[in-house]
C-alpha positions, -999 to +999 in steps of 0.1 A: +089+172-420+074+140-431+103+126-457+075+110-477+058+145-484+087+171-481+097+170-517+062+179-528+073+214-529+094+203-560+060+202-579+060+241-579+088+241-604+070+236-642+099+213-651+093+189-624+056+189-625+057+182-663+078+152-657+058+140-626+026+141-646+040+124-673+049+094-650+017+100-630-001+091-663+014+055-661+015+049-623+009+074-594+030+049-570+060+054-594+056+090-599+056+096-561+086+073-556+105+090-583+095+125-571+109+115-535+142+102-551+147+130-572+144+154-543+171+134-522+197+136-552+192+173-554+199+176-519+229+152-522+241+173-551+232+206-537+212+215-569+177+226-577+155+215-605+168+237-631+206+237-622+208+200-621+199+199-657+228+224-667+251+208-645+247+172-663+246+189-698+275+216-695+298+199-669+291+160-673+326+149-659+321+168-627+284+159-626+294+121-629+322+125-603+299+141-576+271+112-584+303+088-579+312+102-545+277+102-534+277+065-542+310+058-525+295+079-493+261+056-493+281+024-496+302+035-465+270+042-448+261+005-458+234+013-480+223-014-498+235-016-535+200-024-550+187+007-531+213+031-544+209+019-579+172+023-578+175+059-561+196+071-592+171+061-617+145+088-609+173+115-616+183+100-648+146+099-656+141+136-650+172+147-670+161+121-698+127+137-700+144+173-705+166+158-731+194+154-714+207+117-717+236+106-695+252+072-694+271+073-659+288+036-661+292+036-625+298+003-606+278-002-574+288-029-550+262-058-549+240-040-572+217-067-581+213-082-547+187-074-521+197-090-489+168-084-471+147-105-495+176-132-499+172-138-461+136-138-459+118-170-459+083-176-472+059-184-441+046-217-434+009-222-430+009-222-393+029-192-394+005-174-417-023-186-395-006-170-365-007-137-380-042-138-392-053-147-357-033-116-342-053-091-367-082-071-367-110-081-391-098-054-415-061-065-414-071-102-416-090-095-448-063-074-465-038-103-456-059-130-468-065-110-503-027-109-506-020-144-495-050-161-510-056-140-538-020-126-547-033-088-546-007-062-544-013-037-514-019-008-537-049-026-553-068-022-521-057+014-517-034+034-538-011+059-528-030+089-520-063+071-510-082+082-540-090+048-554-089+011-546-107-020-545-147-017-544-173-041-533-186-042-571-154-055-582-164-088-563-193-098-586-200-131-564-206-109-534-243-102-527-253-072-505-290-081-506-304-089-473-279-112-457-243-105-470-234-136-492-202-144-511-201-174-534-167-190-533-142-192-549-152-156-554-141-138-586-122-106-579-118-081-609-089-057-608-096-027-630-070-013-651-064+019-632-056-004-600-033-029-621+004-026-623+002-037-658-022-013-667-046-039-681-075-054-663-073-088-648-091-110-624-082-135-596-103-156-570-107-158-530-113-189-516-136-200-487-114-190-459-107-155-471-144-153-483-153-161-446-131-134-432-143-108-457-180-118-446-172-112-411-155-078-416-184-067-438-212-079-412-191-059-386-192-027-406-229-029-411-235-035-374-214-006-369-240+016-390-222+016-423-246+015-454-228-010-475-231-002-514-214-014-545-192+016-544-180+008-510-143+002-504-135-032-497-108-020-471-120+010-451-095+038-444-085+044-407-103+072-389-079+087-361-093+096-325-089+134-336-111+129-367-148+127-375-141+111-408-111+101-429-098+125-453-094+097-480-121+072-494-097+045-494-068+035-467-036+044-485-009+020-496+016+032-469-009+031-440-022-005-451+014-018-452+019-003-416-012-018-403-001-053-417+035-047-403+019-044-371-001-075-372+031-093-383+050-079-354+022-090-330+027-127-342+065-125-333+077-120-368+096-094-388+086-100-424+078-072-451+038-071-457+049-078-493+057-116-481+022-125-483+020-120-521+053-139-523+034-166-502+008-169-530+032-170-557+053-196-542+025-220-533+010-215-569+044-227-579+040-258-560+004-263-575+019-258-609+045-284-603+017-308-592-005-301-623-032-284-605-029-250-624-011-241-656+018-214-659-003-190-680-031-194-656-006-187-627+007-156-646-027-143-651-041-144-615-010-129-603-015-098-626+016-104-647+019-096-683+012-128-703+012-137-740-012-123-767-036-153-761-042-142-728-049-106-738-076-118-763-092-146-745-089-143-707-090-105-702-117-099-729-143-127-726-155-149-698-147-183-720-118-195-696-133-180-663-147-211-652-116-231-662-092-209-642-116-210-613-114-245-613-075-244-613-077-222-585-100-239-564-077-271-569-047-250-557-063-237-525-051-268-506-015-252-507-026-217-496-055-220-472-045-224-433-077-239-421-077-276-416-099-294-441-118-329-438-101-354-461-117-376-482-125-414-474-100-427-500-073-405-484-085-415-449-080-451-460-046-443-473-035-424-444-046-454-422-026-480-442+004-459-442+004-457-404-003-496-402+027-502-427+049-480-405+038-498-373+046-532-389+080-519-401+086-511-364+074-543-351+092-565-378+124-544-376+121-542-415+124-512-440+103-515-469+111-497-502+090-469-516+081-493-543+071-520-518+050-496-498+030-483-530+024-520-539+008-526-505-013-494-507-028-506-541-039-539-526-074-549-517-084-550-479-079-591-478-047-589-498-034-561-476-039-579-445-025-611-459+006-594-469+013-577-435+008-613-417+034-626-440+058-598-432+052-600-395+055-640-397+087-637-417+102-614-393+094-636-365+108-667-382+142-647-388+143-639-351+135-674-337+146-697-364+169-681-387+141-676-414+128-711-412+091-716-404+096-754-394+119-766-366+126-800-348+129-797-313+132-822-281+102-832-261+115-813-230+116-782-251+082-785-267+060-769-240+081-737-243+082-736-281+044-740-279+041-711-254+060-688-278+036-692-307+046-724-325+023-751-333+029-790-332+030-806-366+042-843-358+054-858-328+076-890-326+077-905-291+103-931-300+129-905-311+119-878-284+115-854-312+086-830-327+081-810-357+067-776-351+057-748-372+055-712-366+020-702-362+003-671-377 
């Protein structure tokens, strides 16, 4: 039996069902995860939904000892401390709901460490690009919504596939005639899809909009009639099915499909790494002043201060301001190469020229000297580079002096090396020469 569904039978118990429905009122995902973990602990302790309550209430010491024994067993099985700690919480929640408050005070090895997450590295742009190029249009769109917009997987399709992001949630998308998307496109996350149970919005830049447009065009060409109620990410129809049993792709299946794309590209990341990519690169944008901390918090769907609740969530006053900040931050997110401005092009050319002069003249300029050179006019820049080259040549040929007295017999060879004659004294058989430009 599927380990993710076998514990559904517990809902036949009135006590479990009431507890589950109470959790579901806040989050269906949490309710399902808690139900599975409660089922596991009932199996570990060989109890049912009724007897676990009596066990914890009437024989607490034995209950605590049994839980402690199971923890030690799981540690020997090399289960992560963070996993063990998290798995116990649903049982504690179930007991508390039925007015049995237990304080176990049990230590768990490495309880606050997630070794998988610690060893994980945020993808570089080229790595994200390689995953996108190995993906179907559906997965490409889903990954871009995570990496470029910060969406959680469950926003695109919830745990049972009954709800998810719809085309109407992208107001900058037009389905009239040709499919058109204004970028950066605003994406509105409804309260029922939001982890914080509050509506918020984020954006999707040009690269992501292009992927979404291509995906929708493909669906339209396949005969789908797109409407505002259509899912942004379609469910998967198996070969044995005429149609999907769900309106949306479930969170589990979406994560599985994204994981497949990751492995095709030769990596072994968690699907959630793409939301971490979004957050990490927004940190860089924030550090450089392109986006504020409160704006970053908001578009990631985190709880902010009361000012955010009353201005950003309930009015459009700051939408354009946040859109502008997001647009400036896209340079840290998107993987497609962009054309550079004339100003940046000139700077890159000058930086490469300075580097070439450093190699030629065998000098190393300080960062301050380089910045001073970059700020000069064209003529001043060229003149300073000539001085650097000339000084280096003088250092090499005459210990730093630009003038030299040579004999008549050596004059020709020096002139061949680039020196020029300043004065010649035939009586003394001497000539004064100068290092030329």
